[in-house]
C-alpha positions in Angstrom: -88.5 -137.7 -20.8 -86.2 -140.6 -21.5 -84.0 -138.6 -23.8 -83.2 -136.1 -20.9 -85.0 -133.2 -22.5 -86.8 -130.8 -20.0 -90.6 -131.2 -19.8 -92.7 -128.3 -21.2 -93.9 -127.5 -17.7 -90.4 -127.2 -16.3 -89.3 -125.1 -19.2 -92.2 -122.7 -18.8 -91.5 -122.3 -15.0 -87.9 -121.5 -15.5 -88.6 -118.9 -18.2 -91.2 -117.0 -16.1 -89.1 -116.9 -13.0 -85.8 -115.9 -14.7 -85.5 -112.1 -15.4 -84.8 -111.0 -18.9 -81.0 -110.8 -19.3 -81.0 -107.3 -20.8 -83.1 -105.9 -18.0 -81.1 -107.6 -15.4 -77.9 -106.2 -16.8 -79.3 -102.7 -17.1 -80.4 -102.8 -13.4 -77.1 -104.1 -12.2 -75.2 -101.6 -14.2 -77.3 -98.8 -12.9 -76.8 -99.9 -9.3 -73.1 -100.3 -9.8 -72.9 -96.9 -11.4 -74.8 -95.3 -8.6 -72.6 -96.9 -6.0 -69.4 -95.9 -7.8 -70.6 -92.3 -8.3 -71.7 -91.9 -4.7 -70.1 -88.9 -3.0 -67.6 -89.7 -0.3 -69.2 -88.9 3.1 -66.3 -86.7 4.2 -66.5 -84.5 1.2 -69.1 -82.0 0.0 -71.4 -83.0 -2.9 -70.9 -81.4 -6.3 -73.6 -78.8 -5.6 -72.1 -78.0 -2.2 -68.7 -77.8 -3.7 -69.9 -75.1 -6.2 -71.5 -73.1 -3.4 -68.4 -73.4 -1.3 -66.3 -72.3 -4.3 -68.3 -69.1 -4.5 -66.6 -67.8 -1.4 -63.0 -67.9 -2.5 -64.1 -66.7 -5.9 -65.8 -63.7 -4.4 -62.8 -62.9 -2.2 -60.3 -63.4 -5.1 -62.4 -61.2 -7.5 -62.7 -58.5 -4.9 -59.0 -58.5 -4.1 -58.1 -58.4 -7.7 -60.5 -55.6 -8.3 -58.9 -53.6 -5.5 -55.5 -54.0 -7.2 -56.6 -53.2 -10.7 -59.1 -50.4 -10.1 -57.1 -47.1 -9.9 -59.6 -45.4 -7.5 -59.2 -48.2 -4.9 -55.5 -48.8 -5.6 -54.6 -45.1 -5.1 -56.7 -44.5 -2.0 -54.7 -44.2 1.3 -55.0 -47.4 3.4 -54.6 -47.6 7.2 -53.4 -51.0 8.3 -54.5 -50.4 11.9 -58.1 -49.8 10.7 -57.9 -52.5 8.0 -59.6 -50.0 5.8 -59.0 -47.1 3.4 -59.3 -43.5 4.6 -62.8 -42.9 6.0 -63.3 -39.3 5.0 -66.1 -39.1 2.5 -64.3 -36.7 0.2 -61.3 -39.1 -0.2 -62.9 -42.5 0.3 -62.8 -44.7 -2.8 -66.5 -45.5 -2.5 -69.5 -45.6 -0.3 -69.0 -49.2 0.7 -65.4 -48.4 1.6 -66.6 -46.4 4.6 -67.4 -48.3 7.8 -70.3 -45.9 8.4 -72.2 -47.2 5.4 -75.7 -48.2 6.4 -75.3 -51.9 5.4 -72.2 -52.3 7.5 -73.7 -50.5 10.5 -77.2 -52.2 10.5 -76.4 -55.5 8.8 -72.8 -56.7 9.2 -72.3 -55.3 12.7 -75.5 -57.1 13.8 -74.9 -60.0 11.4 -75.4 -62.9 13.7 -78.7 -61.4 14.9 -80.0 -61.3 11.3 -78.8 -64.9 10.7 -80.5 -66.1 13.9 -83.7 -64.3 13.0 -83.8 -65.8 9.5 -83.1 -69.3 10.8 -85.8 -69.2 13.5 -88.4 -67.8 11.1 -87.6 -70.7 8.7 -87.7 -73.2 11.6 -91.1 -72.1 12.9 -92.9 -71.4 9.6 -91.6 -73.5 6.8 -93.6 -76.7 5.9 -90.4 -78.7 5.6 -90.3 -78.5 9.4 -93.8 -77.8 10.5 -95.6 -80.5 8.5 -93.2 -83.3 9.5 -94.5 -85.9 11.9 -91.2 -85.7 13.8 -91.2 -81.9 13.7 -90.2 -81.7 17.4 -87.1 -83.7 16.9 -86.3 -82.0 13.7 -86.6 -78.6 15.3 -84.5 -79.7 18.3 -81.7 -80.9 16.1 -81.8 -77.7 14.1 -81.5 -75.7 17.2 -78.5 -77.8 18.3 -76.8 -77.1 15.0 -77.5 -73.4 15.4 -76.1 -73.5 18.9 -72.9 -75.2 17.8 -72.4 -72.7 14.9 -73.2 -69.8 17.3 -70.7 -71.1 19.8 -68.0 -71.1 17.1 -69.0 -67.5 16.3 -68.7 -66.5 20.0 -65.4 -68.3 20.5 -63.8 -66.7 17.4 -65.2 -63.1 17.7 -66.5 -62.5 21.3 -65.0 -64.6 24.0 -62.8 -67.7 24.3 -62.3 -68.2 28.1 -61.0 -64.6 28.0 -60.0 -62.8 24.8 -61.6 -64.2 21.6 -59.6 -66.3 19.2 -59.2 -63.3 16.9 -57.6 -61.3 19.7 -55.5 -64.2 20.9 -54.1 -64.8 17.4 -53.4 -61.1 16.9 -51.3 -61.0 20.1 -49.7 -64.3 19.3 -48.4 -63.0 16.0 -46.9 -59.9 17.6 -49.8 -57.5 17.9 -50.3 -55.1 20.8 -52.1 -52.0 22.0 -49.7 -49.3 21.1 -51.0 -46.3 23.1 -52.6 -48.0 26.1 -49.2 -48.7 27.7 -48.6 -45.0 28.3 -52.2 -44.5 29.6 -51.7 -47.3 32.1 -48.7 -45.5 33.6 -50.9 -42.4 33.8 -53.7 -44.3 35.5 -56.1 -43.7 32.6 -56.4 -47.4 31.6 -56.1 -50.8 33.2 -54.0 -53.8 32.1 -57.0 -55.6 30.7 -57.2 -52.9 27.9 -54.2 -54.6 26.3 -55.9 -57.9 25.6 -58.7 -57.2 23.2 -59.0 -55.0 20.2 -62.3 -53.5 21.3 -61.0 -52.6 24.7 -57.8 -51.2 23.3 -59.6 -48.9 20.9 -62.1 -47.8 23.6 -59.1 -46.8 25.8 -57.7 -44.7 22.9 -55.1 -47.2 21.8 -54.2 -48.6 18.4 -54.5 -52.4 17.9 -51.5 -52.9 15.6 -48.6 -55.1 14.7 -50.1 -58.6 14.4 -52.1 -60.7 12.0 -55.8 -59.7 12.2 -58.2 -62.5 11.1 -61.0 -60.8 9.1 -64.0 -60.9 11.4 -66.2 -59.6 8.6 -65.2 -62.4 6.2 -65.6 -65.0 9.0 -69.1 -63.8 10.0 -70.4 -63.4 6.4 -69.1 -66.8 5.3 -70.2 -68.6 8.5 -73.7 -67.1 8.6 -74.6 -67.4 4.9 -73.4 -71.0 4.5 -75.2 -71.9 7.7 -78.4 -70.7 6.2 -77.6 -72.3 2.8 -77.3 -75.7 4.5 -80.3 -75.4 6.7 -82.7 -74.0 4.0 -81.1 -75.5 0.9 -81.8 -79.1 1.6 -85.5 -78.3 2.1 -85.6 -77.4 -1.6 -84.0 -80.7 -2.5 -86.8 -82.4 -0.7 -89.3 -80.2 -2.4 -88.0 -81.1 -5.9 -88.1 -84.8 -5.0 -91.7 -84.4 -4.0 -92.5 -82.4 -7.1 -91.1 -85.1 -9.3 -93.2 -87.7 -7.4 -96.4 -85.6 -7.8 -95.7 -85.1 -11.5 -95.4 -88.9 -12.0 -98.3 -89.8 -9.7 -96.0 -91.8 -7.4 -95.8 -91.5 -3.6 -93.2 -91.7 -1.0 -89.7 -90.2 -1.4 -90.2 -89.2 -5.0 -87.4 -89.0 -7.5 -83.9 -90.0 -6.2 -81.4 -87.2 -5.6 -78.6 -87.5 -8.1 -76.2 -85.4 -5.9 -77.3 -86.6 -2.5 -75.2 -86.6 0.6 -73.6 -89.9 1.7 -73.5 -91.1 5.3 -71.6 -93.9 7.1 -74.0 -96.2 9.0 -73.3 -97.9 12.3 -72.2 -101.1 10.5 -69.7 -99.2 8.3 -71.9 -99.2 5.2 -72.0 -96.1 3.1 -75.5 -95.1 2.0 -77.5 -92.2 0.7 -78.6 -89.8 3.5 -82.2 -90.5 2.2 -82.2 -93.8 4.2 -82.5 -91.7 7.4 -85.2 -89.4 6.0 -88.1 -90.6 8.3 -90.6 -88.1 7.0 -91.3 -86.1 3.8 -92.0 -82.6 2.8 -95.8 -83.0 2.6 -96.7 -79.5 1.3 -96.7 -80.5 -2.3 -100.0 -79.5 -3.8 -101.5 -76.0 -3.9 -104.4 -74.6 -5.7 -105.5 -76.9 -8.6 -103.5 -79.8 -7.2 -100.3 -78.7 -8.9 -96.9 -78.8 -7.3 -95.7 -75.5 -5.8 -93.4 -73.3 -7.7 -89.9 -72.5 -6.3 -91.2 -69.1 -5.0 -94.2 -70.8 -3.3 -92.0 -73.5 -1.8 -89.7 -70.9 -0.3 -92.3 -69.7 2.1 -91.7 -66.8 4.4 -88.8 -68.4 6.2 -87.0 -69.3 2.9 -87.5 -65.8 1.5 -86.1 -64.1 4.7 -83.1 -66.5 4.7 -82.5 -66.0 1.0 -82.4 -62.2 1.5 -79.9 -62.5 4.3 -77.7 -64.9 2.2 -77.7 -62.6 -0.8 -76.9 -59.5 1.2 -74.2 -61.4 3.0 -72.6 -62.3 -0.4 -72.8 -58.7 -1.5 -71.1 -57.4 1.7 -68.5 -60.2 1.4 -67.6 -58.8 -2.0 -67.4 -55.3 -0.6 -65.2 -56.5 2.2 -62.9 -58.2 -0.3 -62.6 -55.0 -2.3 -62.2 -52.4 0.5 -61.1 -54.0 3.7 -58.2 -56.2 5.0 -55.2 -57.7 3.3 -55.6 -60.9 1.2 -54.1 -63.1 3.9 -56.4 -61.7 6.6 -59.4 -62.4 4.3 -58.1 -65.9 3.6 -57.7 -66.8 7.3 -61.2 -65.5 8.0 -62.5 -67.8 5.3 -60.6 -70.8 6.6 -61.6 -70.3 10.2 -65.3 -70.1 9.1 -65.0 -73.2 7.0 -63.4 -75.2 9.9 -66.5 -74.6 12.0 -68.9 -75.4 9.2 -67.1 -78.7 8.4 -67.4 -79.8 12.0 -71.1 -79.2 12.1 -72.2 -80.2 8.6 -69.7 -82.8 7.3 -68.2 -84.7 10.3 -71.7 -86.1 11.3 -72.0 -87.7 7.9 -69.2 -90.2 8.8 -69.6 -90.2 12.6 -73.0 -91.9 13.2 -73.0 -91.3 17.0 -72.7 -87.5 16.4 -75.3 -87.6 13.6 -77.8 -89.2 16.0 -77.5 -86.1 18.2 -77.4 -83.2 15.8 -78.8 -84.8 12.7 -78.5 -83.4 9.1 -80.4 -80.5 7.6 -83.7 -81.6 5.9 -83.7 -85.0 7.7 
């Protein structure tokens, strides 16, 4: 028009193409809030932090209980055994004795139970078996298990000779007190001086150094390994349940507390971008989403039982065995191995391509 006013056609076109200001602002604000609240890749999520916090809380509570409870406090303690007197008549409790059935058949064989629970989950749970890339997912899970198992071996069994626990004990001044005399008499060999197990088998006392708590190390390492491997399957389940409830498809509801990963180009994104397949076992009888108990499956239930019993025995260890510094170092050594396997891959893409992330 001659007066410079826009034509009706032009005005209508611009109005239809332009998003409503309030909706645009809301969407932008939501995206900005999501990006600003995204968890740093090198740190655990809020949920993971709470689970990790449970370990020092259990250890602190158990240590405090051992100081405040008169039965435990007044019981004789043998530093060489890292335990109270083992006589049933004078022991402060059933779980204070190393001969208790849970210590003998569960903790002493702890890694076998962890391994059994993991492979039952890996071979039976729909989060793995119903995935199109189940072979790759299983392979990555086995690699993570192998890495965590290798850390357990290095710390407690063998590290190019004596295990890390034995090496640290000797490095801090520990020795086999009786074996020296037996070597002179020809009843023991020099190798008996280098590991706690060999020293005790030769009739010696492994004493004088700092003894990293092998029980704490094992129970923390094994239980959190299972929490990571099994736990994220539940996150996927709840996403799919939300999707089924709303009649949508695909990834389902976004995870508010998801892991973040660094991509090859340096961008930080939700780990969901690498989730190439979904947990497809959503509907059961009647077309409803599965309950938590149903979603656990056999593998999840076995793993859950091992985790709960591990937490209980960790508390018993905190109350009856080792000094607080020995328990603390056992915790820290376990967390170091877990961080390498479950957190470093989040910000090292090349490593993540090899070992993956649980649930992805």
